[in-house]
TIPAKE-369025 format. One record per residue: residue number from 1; residue in three letters; x, y, z of N, C-alpha, C in turn. Coordinates in Angstrom, 2 decimals. Example, Ala and Ser with C-alpha at 12.3 -4.5 7.8 and 13.67 -1.06 7.14 Angstrom:
<lumses>
1,ALA,13.19,-5.69,7.80,12.30,-4.50,7.80,13.20,-3.30,7.80
2,SER,12.85,-2.25,7.08,13.67,-1.06,7.14,12.90,0.03,7.87
</lumses>
This chain:
<lumses>
1,MET,8.02,-41.33,-125.76,7.52,-41.27,-126.75,5.72,-41.65,-125.42
2,THR,4.55,-40.29,-125.68,3.81,-41.18,-124.78,2.68,-41.52,-126.06
3,HIS,2.00,-42.70,-125.06,0.68,-43.39,-126.31,-0.56,-42.67,-125.41
4,PRO,-1.63,-42.19,-126.75,-2.43,-41.55,-126.00,-3.35,-42.26,-125.48
5,ASN,-3.89,-43.70,-125.75,-4.58,-44.25,-124.89,-4.06,-44.65,-123.52
6,ARG,-2.82,-44.44,-122.93,-2.60,-44.86,-121.75,-2.61,-44.11,-120.84
7,PRO,-3.20,-43.92,-119.46,-3.25,-43.02,-118.71,-1.87,-42.64,-118.03
8,LEU,-1.58,-41.32,-117.64,-0.44,-40.92,-117.37,-0.08,-41.56,-116.04
9,SER,-1.22,-41.65,-115.05,-0.82,-42.47,-113.63,-1.90,-43.38,-113.38
10,PRO,-1.49,-44.77,-112.14,-2.45,-45.53,-112.00,-3.82,-44.80,-111.53
11,HIS,-4.77,-45.05,-111.68,-6.32,-44.70,-111.19,-7.42,-46.35,-111.10
12,LEU,-8.49,-45.81,-110.66,-9.05,-46.82,-110.15,-9.50,-48.07,-111.44
13,GLN,-9.52,-47.30,-112.61,-9.83,-48.23,-113.43,-8.49,-49.24,-113.87
14,VAL,-7.29,-48.73,-112.95,-6.52,-49.65,-113.31,-6.35,-51.02,-112.32
15,TYR,-6.71,-50.90,-111.04,-6.48,-51.81,-110.37,-7.47,-52.59,-109.70
16,ARG,-7.43,-53.99,-109.77,-8.47,-54.43,-109.53,-9.02,-53.78,-107.59
17,TRP,-10.62,-54.09,-107.58,-11.19,-53.86,-106.26,-10.50,-55.18,-105.25
18,GLN,-10.33,-54.26,-104.03,-10.00,-55.32,-103.25,-10.66,-54.67,-101.92
19,ILE,-10.81,-55.42,-100.63,-11.53,-54.86,-99.61,-10.73,-53.93,-98.94
20,THR,-9.56,-53.77,-98.79,-8.78,-52.65,-98.06,-8.82,-51.40,-99.04
21,MET,-8.81,-51.17,-100.34,-9.35,-50.07,-101.57,-10.88,-49.91,-100.81
22,LEU,-11.59,-50.85,-101.31,-13.11,-49.92,-100.68,-13.13,-49.44,-99.22
23,MET,-12.62,-49.99,-98.28,-12.78,-49.72,-96.68,-12.01,-47.89,-96.56
24,SER,-11.11,-47.72,-97.56,-10.06,-46.86,-97.46,-11.37,-45.47,-98.03
25,ILE,-11.52,-46.01,-99.48,-12.71,-44.98,-99.28,-13.69,-44.72,-98.96
26,LEU,-14.70,-46.03,-98.24,-15.72,-45.55,-97.65,-15.30,-44.82,-96.11
27,HIS,-14.38,-44.86,-95.68,-13.66,-44.24,-94.54,-13.82,-42.71,-94.55
28,ARG,-13.45,-42.88,-95.81,-13.24,-40.93,-96.18,-14.35,-40.38,-96.73
29,ALA,-15.32,-41.43,-97.15,-16.55,-41.20,-97.72,-17.73,-40.84,-96.39
30,THR,-17.55,-41.76,-95.69,-18.34,-41.76,-94.06,-17.78,-40.26,-93.24
31,GLY,-16.44,-40.00,-93.71,-15.92,-39.29,-93.13,-16.63,-37.56,-93.27
32,ILE,-16.84,-37.69,-94.83,-17.90,-36.25,-95.03,-18.83,-36.69,-94.94
33,ALA,-19.31,-37.50,-94.90,-21.07,-37.56,-94.57,-21.22,-37.47,-92.97
34,LEU,-20.30,-37.58,-92.16,-20.32,-37.13,-90.94,-20.14,-35.41,-90.50
35,VAL,-19.29,-35.06,-91.53,-19.25,-33.64,-91.67,-20.93,-33.08,-91.80
36,VAL,-21.19,-33.37,-92.74,-22.72,-33.14,-93.24,-23.58,-33.70,-92.22
37,GLY,-23.88,-34.66,-91.61,-24.63,-34.81,-90.22,-24.43,-33.80,-89.55
38,ALA,-22.79,-33.48,-88.76,-22.98,-32.31,-88.11,-23.52,-31.08,-88.06
39,PHE,-23.40,-30.85,-90.06,-24.40,-29.48,-89.99,-26.40,-30.29,-89.44
40,GLY,-26.44,-30.94,-90.04,-27.91,-31.40,-89.68,-27.99,-31.54,-87.62
41,LEU,-27.40,-31.94,-87.53,-27.32,-31.86,-85.97,-27.35,-30.67,-85.40
42,ALA,-26.65,-29.82,-86.09,-26.49,-28.52,-85.47,-27.45,-27.04,-85.30
43,TRP,-28.19,-27.65,-86.86,-29.52,-27.04,-87.37,-30.85,-28.25,-86.44
44,TRP,-30.63,-29.36,-86.11,-31.84,-29.81,-85.24,-31.77,-28.97,-83.83
45,LEU,-30.33,-28.78,-82.90,-30.30,-28.42,-81.94,-30.73,-27.21,-81.87
46,LEU,-30.48,-26.33,-83.22,-31.24,-24.59,-83.32,-32.28,-24.77,-83.14
47,ALA,-33.27,-25.56,-84.17,-34.65,-25.43,-83.66,-35.28,-25.72,-81.92
48,VAL,-34.17,-27.19,-81.29,-34.67,-27.17,-80.11,-34.63,-25.78,-79.46
49,ALA,-33.53,-25.16,-79.60,-33.49,-23.96,-78.46,-34.33,-22.98,-78.78
50,ALA,-35.09,-22.93,-80.24,-35.88,-22.28,-80.64,-37.05,-22.05,-80.15
51,GLY,-37.36,-23.85,-79.85,-38.57,-24.16,-79.27,-39.89,-23.74,-80.26
52,GLY,-41.28,-24.26,-79.93,-42.43,-24.61,-80.44,-42.46,-24.73,-82.16
53,GLU,-42.62,-23.18,-83.06,-42.96,-24.09,-84.98,-41.43,-24.49,-84.90
54,ALA,-40.53,-23.93,-84.32,-38.95,-24.50,-85.30,-38.77,-25.54,-85.07
55,TYR,-38.88,-26.05,-83.66,-38.58,-27.55,-83.24,-39.80,-28.16,-84.02
56,ALA,-41.00,-28.14,-84.16,-42.00,-28.85,-84.46,-41.64,-29.09,-86.41
57,SER,-41.10,-28.32,-86.85,-40.87,-28.01,-88.34,-39.60,-29.17,-88.60
58,ALA,-38.31,-29.54,-87.63,-37.41,-29.87,-87.82,-37.97,-31.82,-87.29
59,ALA,-38.62,-31.75,-86.62,-39.25,-32.95,-86.12,-40.22,-33.41,-87.12
60,ALA,-40.31,-33.08,-87.94,-41.64,-33.51,-88.99,-40.70,-33.95,-89.89
61,CYS,-40.05,-33.06,-90.27,-38.51,-33.07,-91.44,-37.69,-34.86,-91.29
62,LEU,-37.24,-34.70,-89.97,-36.87,-36.02,-89.70,-37.91,-37.04,-89.44
63,ALA,-38.83,-37.00,-89.07,-39.98,-38.27,-89.09,-40.46,-38.48,-90.50
64,SER,-39.85,-37.52,-91.79,-40.51,-37.97,-92.90,-39.45,-38.93,-93.16
65,PRO,-39.80,-39.95,-94.27,-39.30,-41.14,-94.68,-37.74,-40.83,-95.31
66,LEU,-38.01,-40.06,-95.61,-36.59,-39.08,-96.07,-35.44,-38.79,-94.84
67,GLY,-35.94,-38.37,-94.10,-35.83,-37.42,-92.78,-35.00,-39.09,-92.60
68,LYS,-35.95,-39.98,-92.11,-35.33,-41.78,-91.56,-34.28,-42.10,-92.33
69,LEU,-34.29,-41.51,-93.61,-33.50,-42.32,-94.57,-32.16,-41.65,-93.99
70,ALA,-32.20,-40.24,-94.06,-30.68,-39.65,-93.94,-30.24,-39.51,-92.28
71,LEU,-31.60,-39.83,-91.42,-30.89,-40.25,-90.06,-30.24,-42.09,-90.02
72,PHE,-30.81,-42.58,-90.68,-30.08,-43.65,-90.96,-28.69,-43.77,-91.48
73,GLY,-28.78,-43.06,-92.47,-27.36,-43.13,-93.20,-26.32,-42.31,-92.26
74,PHE,-26.74,-41.34,-91.71,-26.18,-40.72,-90.74,-25.31,-42.00,-89.40
75,SER,-26.10,-42.59,-88.81,-25.85,-44.08,-88.56,-25.12,-44.83,-88.40
76,LEU,-25.04,-45.36,-89.85,-24.32,-46.19,-90.75,-22.87,-45.39,-90.82
77,ALA,-22.87,-44.35,-90.88,-21.48,-43.75,-91.59,-21.03,-43.62,-90.02
78,LEU,-21.14,-43.25,-89.01,-21.40,-43.11,-87.89,-20.75,-44.32,-87.04
79,VAL,-21.14,-45.67,-87.28,-20.82,-47.09,-86.55,-19.39,-47.36,-87.55
80,TYR,-19.66,-47.31,-88.80,-18.53,-47.80,-89.87,-17.23,-47.00,-88.95
81,HIS,-17.33,-45.74,-89.56,-16.52,-44.69,-89.34,-15.55,-45.21,-87.94
82,LEU,-16.65,-45.16,-87.11,-15.71,-45.61,-85.53,-15.24,-46.47,-85.36
83,LEU,-15.82,-47.55,-85.98,-15.50,-49.58,-85.99,-13.74,-49.10,-86.77
84,ASN,-13.66,-48.65,-87.67,-12.87,-48.13,-88.87,-11.77,-47.57,-88.44
85,GLY,-12.17,-47.01,-87.46,-11.13,-45.87,-86.97,-10.43,-46.28,-85.88
86,VAL,-11.20,-47.17,-84.99,-10.53,-48.79,-83.89,-9.59,-49.31,-84.53
87,ARG,-9.96,-49.63,-86.11,-8.99,-50.88,-86.30,-7.90,-50.28,-86.65
88,HIS,-7.82,-48.65,-87.20,-6.76,-48.33,-87.58,-5.66,-47.49,-86.56
89,LEU,-6.27,-47.47,-85.30,-5.73,-47.18,-83.48,-5.24,-48.67,-83.57
90,LEU,-5.72,-49.59,-83.83,-5.26,-51.07,-83.60,-3.62,-51.25,-84.43
91,TRP,-3.55,-50.64,-85.47,-2.79,-50.62,-86.81,-1.63,-50.06,-86.06
92,ASP,-1.48,-49.12,-85.84,-1.10,-47.66,-84.76,-0.35,-48.45,-83.35
93,ALA,-0.74,-49.36,-83.13,-0.46,-49.93,-81.47,0.41,-51.11,-82.58
94,GLY,0.55,-51.54,-83.95,1.15,-52.38,-84.78,0.63,-54.04,-84.38
95,TRP,-0.60,-53.94,-84.61,-1.26,-55.16,-84.77,-2.09,-55.07,-85.38
96,GLY,-2.19,-56.92,-86.24,-3.22,-56.67,-87.22,-2.30,-56.24,-88.71
97,PHE,-1.31,-56.12,-89.03,-0.73,-56.14,-90.52,-0.65,-56.84,-91.77
98,GLU,-0.30,-58.08,-91.03,-0.13,-59.54,-91.64,-1.81,-59.27,-92.42
99,LEU,-1.44,-59.98,-94.12,-2.49,-60.02,-94.78,-4.01,-60.48,-94.23
100,PRO,-3.69,-61.37,-93.91,-4.91,-62.10,-93.69,-5.75,-61.67,-92.74
101,GLU,-4.74,-60.94,-91.34,-5.37,-60.20,-90.55,-6.22,-58.83,-90.88
102,VAL,-5.42,-58.27,-91.81,-5.97,-57.20,-92.86,-7.63,-57.55,-93.48
103,TYR,-7.46,-58.20,-94.07,-8.74,-59.01,-94.36,-9.54,-59.32,-92.88
104,ARG,-9.37,-59.99,-92.57,-10.03,-60.46,-90.99,-11.01,-59.46,-90.55
105,SER,-9.97,-58.35,-89.78,-10.78,-57.60,-89.38,-11.21,-56.17,-90.32
106,GLY,-11.50,-56.04,-91.70,-12.03,-55.25,-92.54,-13.59,-55.97,-92.72
107,TYR,-13.50,-57.50,-92.68,-14.81,-58.31,-93.05,-15.50,-57.88,-91.37
108,LEU,-14.43,-58.15,-90.16,-14.99,-57.93,-89.16,-15.51,-56.41,-88.91
109,VAL,-15.30,-55.70,-89.82,-15.77,-53.75,-89.56,-17.05,-53.85,-90.19
110,PHE,-17.17,-54.26,-91.45,-18.22,-54.55,-91.93,-19.47,-55.36,-91.45
111,GLY,-19.46,-56.26,-91.27,-20.25,-56.72,-89.94,-20.77,-56.39,-89.04
112,LEU,-19.61,-55.85,-88.20,-20.56,-55.31,-87.01,-20.66,-54.15,-87.22
113,THR,-20.39,-53.39,-88.19,-21.45,-52.04,-88.84,-22.97,-52.41,-88.82
114,VAL,-22.98,-53.54,-89.41,-24.10,-53.94,-90.33,-25.27,-54.36,-88.81
115,VAL,-24.46,-55.13,-87.60,-24.90,-55.48,-86.39,-25.40,-54.56,-85.73
116,LEU,-24.58,-54.05,-85.23,-24.55,-52.51,-84.18,-25.18,-51.36,-85.02
117,THR,-25.59,-51.11,-86.04,-26.52,-49.99,-86.43,-27.75,-50.36,-87.05
118,ALA,-28.00,-51.81,-86.81,-29.40,-52.73,-86.50,-29.64,-52.36,-85.09
119,LEU,-28.75,-52.53,-84.24,-29.16,-52.49,-82.44,-29.64,-51.60,-82.41
120,ILE,-29.11,-50.39,-83.16,-29.55,-49.24,-82.68,-30.75,-48.78,-82.76
121,TRP,-30.72,-49.14,-84.28,-32.29,-48.94,-84.61,-33.51,-49.63,-84.44
122,PHE,-32.95,-50.76,-83.70,-34.02,-51.64,-83.06,-34.08,-51.07,-82.10
123,PHE,-33.48,-50.60,-81.14,-33.83,-50.04,-79.54,-34.29,-48.38,-79.46
124,ALA,-33.99,-47.63,-80.97,-34.46,-46.11,-80.95,-35.76,-46.31,-81.85
125,MET,-36.07,-47.53,-82.30,-37.82,-47.76,-83.07,-38.50,-48.33,-81.48
126,GLY,-38.15,-48.60,-80.53,-39.02,-48.88,-79.85,-39.16,-50.56,-79.48
127,GLY,-38.33,-51.05,-79.90,-37.69,-52.45,-80.17,-37.42,-53.27,-78.67
128,ALA,-38.14,-53.99,-78.26,-37.77,-55.01,-77.14,-38.58,-53.99,-75.87
129,ALA,-39.40,-53.11,-76.27,-40.40,-52.76,-75.20,-41.14,-53.49,-74.42
</lumses>
């Protein structure tokens, strides 16, 4: 006999959040964000090819606060997805399966994502010039 208040299968409300769970979800979410960003990149490239008014409109859109936020989110997703992908490649090579190493590499990916994204934006905004 089934219990009406009990879930039929485990889900997010049953599990305690862990870094491995968060990183898996973020890897999938950043993959989706990169697909959306790829469409934005294609739009920008079409505007460049069209020239003139189309490019001016695209440049103004990307220079707006919302456009800069979208570009920042895209760069953050790109860096995170890249670093976490390297982490998965290392796992494929047989490295880092022990639980302390899994957590250490996860925190390293988070830290490097913040540092590298900050460096990208520092140099993109004309820093150290």
